[in-house]
C-alpha positions as CSV (number, residue, x, y, z in Angstrom):
1,M,105.8,10.6,140.0
2,A,104.7,12.3,143.4
3,R,107.2,14.8,144.5
4,R,107.8,14.1,148.4
5,F,107.7,16.3,151.5
6,G,108.9,15.6,155.0
7,R,87.1,16.5,166.4
8,R,76.5,16.5,179.5
9,K,76.6,18.6,176.0
10,F,79.7,19.5,174.7
11,L,79.7,23.4,173.7
12,L,79.6,24.1,170.0
13,Y,82.1,27.0,169.9
14,G,80.1,30.0,168.7
15,S,82.4,32.9,168.9
16,A,84.9,33.6,166.1
17,T,87.0,34.9,168.5
18,L,87.5,31.8,170.6
19,G,90.8,30.6,169.0
20,T,93.4,30.3,171.5
21,S,91.0,29.8,174.5
22,V,89.8,26.4,172.8
23,L,93.3,25.5,173.0
24,L,93.7,26.6,176.7
25,K,90.6,24.6,177.6
26,A,92.5,21.3,176.0
27,C,95.6,22.1,177.8
28,G,93.8,22.4,181.2
29,S,91.6,19.4,180.7
30,N,94.7,17.2,180.0
31,Q,96.9,18.5,183.0
32,T,95.2,16.9,185.6
33,T,95.5,13.6,183.6
34,S,99.4,14.4,183.5
35,E,99.5,15.3,187.0
36,S,98.2,12.2,188.0
37,S,100.7,10.4,186.2
38,A,103.4,12.1,187.8
39,T,102.5,11.1,191.0
40,G,102.7,7.8,190.2
41,E,99.2,6.8,190.3
42,S,98.8,4.1,187.9
43,P,95.2,3.5,186.3
44,S,93.7,0.2,186.7
45,A,91.3,-2.0,184.9
46,S,87.5,-0.9,185.1
47,P,85.7,-3.5,187.4
48,A,83.1,-3.5,184.6
49,A,86.0,-5.0,181.9
50,A,85.5,-8.6,181.9
51,T,85.4,-11.5,179.4
52,S,83.1,-14.4,179.6
53,G,82.8,-17.7,178.2
54,D,84.1,-18.0,174.7
55,T,83.8,-14.1,173.8
56,I,85.6,-11.1,174.3
57,K,83.4,-8.1,174.5
58,V,84.3,-4.8,172.6
59,G,82.0,-1.8,171.8
60,I,81.4,-0.1,168.5
61,L,80.5,3.6,169.3
62,H,79.7,5.5,166.2
63,S,76.8,8.0,164.6
64,L,74.4,5.7,162.5
65,S,72.0,8.5,162.3
66,G,72.2,12.4,162.3
67,T,74.3,14.7,160.3
68,M,77.6,12.5,160.9
69,A,76.1,9.5,159.7
70,I,77.5,9.9,156.0
71,S,80.9,9.6,157.6
72,E,80.7,7.1,160.3
73,K,78.4,4.2,158.7
74,S,81.5,3.3,156.6
75,V,84.0,3.2,159.9
76,V,81.7,0.6,161.5
77,D,81.8,-1.5,158.5
78,A,85.8,-1.2,158.4
79,E,85.8,-2.4,162.2
80,L,83.5,-5.1,161.9
81,L,85.6,-6.5,158.8
82,A,88.8,-6.5,161.1
83,I,86.8,-8.4,163.9
84,E,85.5,-10.8,161.5
85,E,89.1,-11.4,160.0
86,I,90.4,-11.8,163.2
87,N,87.6,-14.4,164.3
88,K,88.2,-16.2,161.2
89,A,92.0,-16.6,162.0
90,G,91.0,-17.7,165.7
91,G,90.1,-14.5,167.5
92,V,92.2,-13.1,170.5
93,L,93.5,-15.7,173.3
94,G,91.4,-18.2,171.6
95,K,88.4,-16.1,172.4
96,Q,86.1,-14.6,169.7
97,I,85.7,-10.9,169.5
98,E,82.0,-10.0,170.2
99,P,81.0,-6.4,169.0
100,I,78.4,-4.6,170.6
101,Q,77.1,-1.7,168.7
102,E,75.7,1.6,169.8
103,D,74.3,4.7,168.1
104,G,75.9,8.2,169.3
105,A,73.1,9.7,166.8
106,S,75.5,12.6,166.0
107,D,74.6,14.0,169.4
108,W,77.5,14.5,171.9
109,P,75.4,13.8,175.1
110,T,74.3,10.6,173.9
111,F,77.9,9.4,172.9
112,A,78.5,10.0,176.6
113,E,75.4,7.8,177.9
114,K,76.3,5.2,175.3
115,A,79.8,4.8,176.4
116,K,78.6,4.3,180.0
117,K,76.2,1.8,179.0
118,L,79.1,-0.2,176.9
119,I,81.2,0.1,179.9
120,D,78.8,-0.5,182.8
121,Q,76.1,-2.8,181.4
122,D,77.9,-4.8,178.4
123,K,81.1,-4.9,180.3
124,V,83.2,-4.6,177.2
125,V,87.1,-4.5,177.7
126,S,87.7,-1.5,175.1
127,I,85.6,0.8,172.8
128,F,86.3,1.6,169.1
129,G,84.5,5.1,168.5
130,C,83.7,8.7,167.7
131,W,84.5,10.9,164.6
132,T,84.2,14.4,165.6
133,S,86.4,15.9,168.4
134,A,83.0,17.2,170.1
135,S,81.9,13.3,170.5
136,R,85.5,12.5,171.7
137,K,85.5,15.4,174.1
138,A,82.1,14.5,175.5
139,V,83.2,11.1,176.2
140,L,86.6,11.7,177.3
141,P,85.7,12.3,181.2
142,V,83.7,8.8,180.9
143,F,86.9,7.1,180.1
144,E,89.1,8.9,182.8
145,E,86.8,8.4,185.3
146,K,86.5,4.8,184.8
147,K,89.8,4.4,183.7
148,H,88.5,2.7,180.7
149,M,89.9,2.5,176.7
150,L,88.9,4.2,173.6
151,W,90.4,3.5,170.3
152,Y,89.8,6.9,168.3
153,P,90.1,6.6,164.4
154,V,90.0,10.1,162.9
155,Q,92.4,12.6,162.1
156,Y,91.7,15.6,164.5
157,E,93.4,19.0,166.0
158,G,95.6,17.4,168.7
159,Q,95.9,19.6,171.7
160,E,95.2,16.5,173.7
161,C,96.9,13.2,174.9
162,S,94.8,10.9,177.1
163,N,96.3,8.1,178.8
164,N,92.6,6.5,178.1
165,I,92.6,7.2,174.1
166,F,94.7,5.6,171.4
167,Y,94.4,8.2,168.4
168,T,95.0,6.2,165.3
169,G,94.1,9.0,162.8
170,A,96.3,12.0,162.2
171,A,97.8,14.5,164.4
172,P,98.1,18.1,162.9
173,N,101.6,17.9,161.8
174,Q,100.6,14.5,159.9
175,Q,97.7,16.1,157.9
176,I,96.9,19.8,158.5
177,E,100.7,21.3,158.8
178,P,101.8,19.5,155.5
179,S,98.9,20.5,153.5
180,V,99.4,24.2,154.3
181,D,103.0,23.8,153.5
182,W,102.1,22.2,150.1
183,L,99.4,24.9,149.4
184,L,101.7,27.7,150.0
185,E,104.4,26.2,147.6
186,N,101.7,25.3,145.1
187,K,98.7,27.1,145.2
188,G,99.0,30.5,146.7
189,K,99.3,32.4,149.8
190,E,95.7,33.7,150.5
191,F,93.9,31.5,152.7
192,F,90.0,31.7,153.1
193,L,89.2,29.4,156.2
194,V,85.5,27.8,156.5
195,G,84.5,25.4,159.2
196,S,81.8,23.6,161.0
197,D,81.4,25.4,164.7
198,Y,83.1,23.0,166.7
199,V,86.5,22.5,168.3
200,F,88.2,20.5,165.6
201,P,87.6,23.1,162.8
202,R,88.3,25.9,165.2
203,T,91.5,24.5,166.9
204,A,92.7,23.5,163.4
205,N,92.1,27.0,162.0
206,T,93.8,28.4,165.2
207,I,96.9,26.3,164.1
208,I,96.6,27.2,160.5
209,K,96.6,30.8,161.1
210,A,99.7,30.4,163.3
211,Q,101.4,28.5,160.8
212,L,100.5,30.9,157.9
213,E,101.8,34.2,160.0
214,A,105.3,32.0,160.4
215,K,105.6,31.3,157.1
216,G,104.7,34.2,155.1
217,G,101.1,33.3,154.1
218,K,97.6,35.4,154.9
219,V,94.4,34.6,156.1
220,V,91.8,36.9,154.3
221,G,88.7,35.5,155.8
222,E,87.3,33.0,158.1
223,D,83.7,31.8,158.9
224,Y,82.0,28.9,160.5
225,L,78.6,26.8,160.2
226,P,76.8,25.1,162.7
227,L,77.2,21.1,162.3
228,G,74.4,20.1,160.0
229,N,73.8,23.6,158.2
230,T,73.7,24.1,154.8
231,E,72.9,27.7,154.5
232,V,76.3,28.3,152.8
233,T,75.5,31.3,150.5
234,P,76.6,33.6,152.9
235,I,80.1,32.0,153.3
236,I,80.2,31.6,149.1
237,T,79.5,35.2,149.1
238,K,82.1,36.5,151.7
239,I,84.8,34.2,149.7
240,K,84.1,35.8,146.5
241,A,84.6,39.4,148.1
242,A,87.7,38.2,150.1
243,L,89.2,36.7,147.3
244,P,87.9,38.3,144.1
245,N,91.1,37.2,142.0
246,G,90.9,33.6,143.3
247,G,92.8,31.9,146.2
248,V,93.0,29.0,148.3
249,I,90.0,27.8,150.4
250,Y,90.8,25.4,153.4
251,N,87.8,23.5,154.3
252,T,87.1,21.9,157.7
253,L,83.5,21.2,157.2
254,N,82.0,18.0,158.6
255,G,79.1,15.8,158.0
256,D,76.3,16.9,155.2
257,S,77.4,20.6,155.2
258,N,79.9,19.7,152.9
259,V,77.2,18.7,150.2
260,A,75.6,22.0,150.1
261,F,79.0,23.7,150.1
262,F,80.6,22.1,147.2
263,K,77.4,22.0,145.2
264,Q,77.0,25.9,145.9
265,L,80.9,26.7,145.3
266,Q,80.7,25.3,141.7
267,G,77.3,26.8,141.2
268,A,79.0,30.3,142.2
269,G,81.7,29.8,139.5
270,L,84.4,29.1,142.1
271,T,86.2,26.2,140.5
272,P,89.5,24.4,141.6
273,D,91.6,26.2,138.7
274,K,91.2,29.6,140.6
275,Y,89.9,28.5,144.3
276,P,91.5,25.0,144.9
277,T,90.0,23.7,148.4
278,M,91.9,21.5,150.6
279,S,89.7,19.5,152.7
280,V,90.7,17.5,155.7
281,S,87.1,15.9,156.3
282,I,86.4,14.9,152.9
283,A,87.5,11.4,151.7
284,E,86.1,8.9,149.1
285,E,82.8,8.0,150.8
286,E,82.1,11.8,150.7
287,V,83.2,12.2,147.3
288,K,80.7,9.5,146.3
289,A,77.9,11.1,148.3
290,I,78.2,14.6,147.3
291,G,79.1,13.9,143.4
292,V,82.3,13.7,141.7
293,D,81.3,16.6,139.3
294,Y,81.3,19.1,142.3
295,L,84.8,17.8,143.7
296,K,86.8,16.8,140.6
297,G,90.2,18.9,140.9
298,H,90.1,19.6,144.2
299,H,92.3,18.2,146.9
300,A,92.1,16.4,150.4
301,A,94.9,15.6,153.0
302,W,95.0,12.6,154.3
303,N,97.5,9.5,155.5
304,Y,95.7,6.9,153.1
305,F,93.7,6.9,150.1
306,Q,92.0,3.7,148.2
307,T,94.8,4.4,145.6
308,V,97.5,3.7,147.8
309,D,99.8,1.2,146.0
310,T,100.9,-1.5,148.6
311,P,100.4,-5.2,149.2
312,A,98.2,-4.7,152.3
313,N,96.1,-2.3,150.7
314,K,95.1,-4.6,147.6
315,K,94.3,-7.2,150.3
316,F,92.2,-4.7,152.5
317,V,90.2,-3.0,149.4
318,E,89.2,-6.4,148.0
319,A,88.2,-8.0,151.3
320,F,86.2,-4.9,152.1
321,K,84.4,-5.0,148.4
322,A,84.0,-8.7,148.9
323,K,82.0,-8.3,152.0
324,Y,80.1,-4.9,151.3
325,G,79.9,-4.9,147.6
326,A,82.0,-3.8,144.4
327,E,80.6,-0.2,144.5
328,R,81.9,0.5,147.9
329,V,85.0,2.4,148.6
330,T,87.8,2.9,151.4
331,N,89.2,5.6,153.0
332,D,91.3,6.9,155.7
333,P,89.1,7.1,158.7
334,M,88.0,3.5,157.7
335,E,91.6,2.2,157.4
336,A,92.5,3.8,160.9
337,A,89.4,2.0,162.4
338,Y,90.3,-1.2,160.7
339,I,94.1,-0.8,162.1
340,A,93.2,0.3,165.3
341,V,91.2,-3.3,166.0
342,Y,94.5,-5.0,164.8
343,L,96.7,-3.0,167.1
344,W,94.4,-3.5,170.1
345,K,94.2,-7.6,169.3
346,Q,98.3,-7.4,169.0
347,A,98.4,-5.3,172.7
348,V,96.3,-8.0,174.2
349,E,98.0,-10.8,172.9
350,K,101.3,-9.5,174.0
351,A,99.7,-8.5,177.2
352,K,98.3,-12.1,177.6
353,T,95.0,-10.4,178.8
354,A,92.1,-8.4,177.5
355,D,90.7,-7.3,181.0
356,D,93.7,-6.0,182.5
357,L,93.6,-2.5,180.6
358,E,96.8,-0.9,182.0
359,A,98.8,-4.1,181.1
360,V,97.1,-3.7,177.5
361,R,98.1,0.0,177.3
362,K,101.6,-1.0,178.2
363,A,101.7,-3.8,175.7
364,A,100.8,-1.4,172.8
365,Y,103.4,0.8,173.1
366,G,106.0,0.0,170.2
367,Q,103.4,-2.3,168.2
368,T,103.7,-2.0,164.3
369,F,101.3,-3.2,161.8
370,D,101.5,-3.4,158.0
371,A,98.7,-1.3,157.4
372,P,97.3,-0.4,154.0
373,E,98.7,2.9,154.1
374,G,102.3,1.4,154.8
375,T,103.9,0.0,158.2
376,V,102.7,2.1,161.2
377,T,103.8,2.0,164.9
378,L,102.2,3.0,167.8
379,E,104.0,5.4,170.0
380,S,104.0,6.1,173.6
381,N,102.1,9.2,173.2
382,H,99.3,7.2,172.2
383,H,99.7,8.5,168.7
384,L,100.5,6.5,165.5
385,A,103.7,7.2,163.3
386,K,101.7,7.7,159.8
387,F,102.2,8.5,156.2
388,V,101.2,12.0,155.0
389,R,99.5,12.2,151.5
390,I,97.8,14.7,149.4
391,G,95.1,13.8,146.8
392,E,93.4,15.7,143.9
393,V,90.0,14.1,142.9
394,G,89.7,12.5,139.9
395,D,87.0,11.7,137.1
396,D,86.4,8.1,138.8
397,G,86.1,9.9,142.5
398,L,89.2,8.6,143.5
399,F,92.1,10.4,144.4
400,K,95.5,10.8,142.5
401,I,98.0,11.0,145.3
402,V,100.1,14.2,144.2
403,N,102.5,14.2,147.2
404,S,103.6,11.6,149.7
405,T,106.2,11.3,152.3
406,D,108.7,8.6,151.7
407,K,108.3,7.4,155.5
408,A,105.9,7.3,158.5
409,V,105.7,11.0,160.2
410,S,106.1,10.7,164.0
411,P,102.8,12.4,165.5
412,V,103.3,15.5,167.7
413,P,99.9,15.9,169.8
414,W,100.6,19.3,171.2
415,N,101.2,22.0,168.5
416,Q,104.5,23.5,168.1
417,F,103.2,26.8,166.2
418,V,100.7,27.5,168.8
419,A,102.5,29.6,171.4
420,E,100.6,28.1,174.6
421,T,101.8,24.5,173.6
422,K,104.9,25.1,171.7
423,G,107.7,23.0,173.5
424,Y,105.2,20.6,175.1
425,A,105.2,16.7,174.5
426,C,103.5,13.7,176.0
427,D,105.1,10.4,177.0
428,W,102.8,7.8,179.0
429,S,105.6,5.5,179.3
430,D,107.6,7.7,181.7
431,P,105.3,8.5,184.8
432,A,107.3,11.6,185.5
433,K,106.1,12.9,182.1
434,G,102.6,11.4,181.3
435,G,100.0,13.5,179.1
436,Q,102.2,17.0,179.0
437,Y,105.3,18.0,180.0
438,K,108.0,20.6,178.9
439,E,110.7,19.2,176.7
440,A,114.1,20.4,177.6
């Protein structure tokens, strides 16, 4: 039995010393949102948001091409499955959901352009989209300017709490932090941090370094690759030099950089018995794409794995395979995207409108859903209370769950290990608090 424990052109951060400045940028960008809430200004529905005829239009905005397509195509499949199921059951407010898809093409300015197009031209009432934090940061000004709504389905670095985004993936205290605790207790205290060179990995690693300092761990090295880069040999060399006798590798690489990384990791003899790797962007779909032989024995931290044993998950996996093929697998971002559509539906039905986005926002607070991972609850900080799980890749390419929480963990958007955000919280149900306020 598993033992229990309580992501205009966005800057690709190129300096290894950036660290806390990323967090300060995040804090600063959200302070405006928080202040507007405190003044009592109430966002209204975008004039472009409208239903027509017998349909309600929603946007689907993910990378269907480029380096992130390896991960994002399956998220689209999950969102379309949820929409199909809802439509077959009668739709929303007696209308069918009409999805309009756009390709962000793994390019952050393109994400922003497509978001504007979906809102202004297609007149969608909500958008389900993005994967990387770079894409989310690129579209955030669009949603804030137009007072529109994005449902973001991927675990991320936190340090953000927008009134215009619902975050259905994990906050750091629901993935990164518990995985570090587990590694310290079970795998070692020396860590080498490797990630893609943009906001999520750099901010995640800032959090990890602060956590390790507080808990007696040690960072012996840190290196980054430009997103999509496959020149991993220099990083492998650095890992071997910094951890000659083995140690933990914490991996925040995204996209197809992971293919080269894990193949060369094994080729260099850095096997999981001495060099256990914890990944936070490698799930079942990536294991299948990279190859089980390269990932067997390595670990990942998520809220959901295909192997979760719940009636809702059995139904989800069967429905997904029935629609897309028996060889397909499900994973955490797919599950978070799937449940986002259902939570939006429930909020719309409670608000009795899809057009009044402010009414939908308010109706979303407190919504619960019997998700494949277990029952989740949407809190007033726009994040979900979720289960936390750690899995080990098995011979079949699926994850054996080696650690899990007994109940859903409440989300903490503003990190409590990082000095600049310690003591801060978010509550959009209270105009005096908003996106960032200091807890008493």
